[in-house]
N, C-alpha and C positions, 0 to 999 in steps of 0.2 A: 523177390527182396525178403526180407529176413522178416519174420514174424513180429517180432520184436519192435525192428523199426516200422512194420505196418503200423502197429497197434500205436507207437508215439505219436506217428504222423496224423492219425487218426483222430485223438486225444488233442492233440495242437490244433488242427482243421475245424473239428468238432466247437472248440472252445473259442475259436476266432468267428464260427458263424452265431453261436450268440450272443458275442462283442457286437458284433454287426449288425446283429437282427435287433439289440437293443438301442443302439445308436441312429439307426435308423427312426426307432419311433420318438427320438431326442430332436431328431436335425428338425429348424423351420423352414430351411429354404427347399422348393423341391426340386431343382438340379442338383445338387448334394445328397438327396434321397434316394434319386435316380441312380448315382453313379454308386453309392452304396449297394444299390440293389444290384448292379451288374457285379459289383465285386463279390457280393454274397454269390450268385450263379458261378461265377467263376470257379470261386472257393469248393462248393459242393460238387460242381464238375469233378476238381481234384479228388473229390472223397470219395466219388464212384469211379473213377479211375484206381485209387489206393486200394478199392474192393474189386476188384479184376471185371468191374462192368462196361468196358470201352462204348459201347454203344446206349448205355444212359450216359456216359460224359457228355459221348458227341452231342447228342440232345440235350440235355442241359447247355450245355455253351451255347450251339445255336439258338434257343430258344430265348436264352439270357441276352446273348448280343443282340438277337432282332428285337426282344421287350427292350431291352434299354437303350439302344437307339430308336425306337419309336418312339419312348419316353422322352429324352432330350428334344427331338424333333417337335415335339410335341409342346415342351415347357419354351422351345424359343421361338413358337407360334405368340403362343399366351403369355409370353411373359412370368419372367421368375416373382414367385411369390412369396413373400418372406411375413410372415404372422408375428 
């Protein structure tokens, strides 16, 4: 991958990570927060992949998918809390 393209993708993904992090702090519904955290995990896995660290990308994707699934299952059991 061209160095300029990789840098632009990193900047775009890191900006998207900041937007997701801010959105998670403002969301009131637990289910939406869990979905946004899953998107955060996928995005950071893509950042690791662009930075030529596929082992970290796979670990982040697996942990993120596992935690997102677990959070959605728990939220389904206890109910969605909107404050």
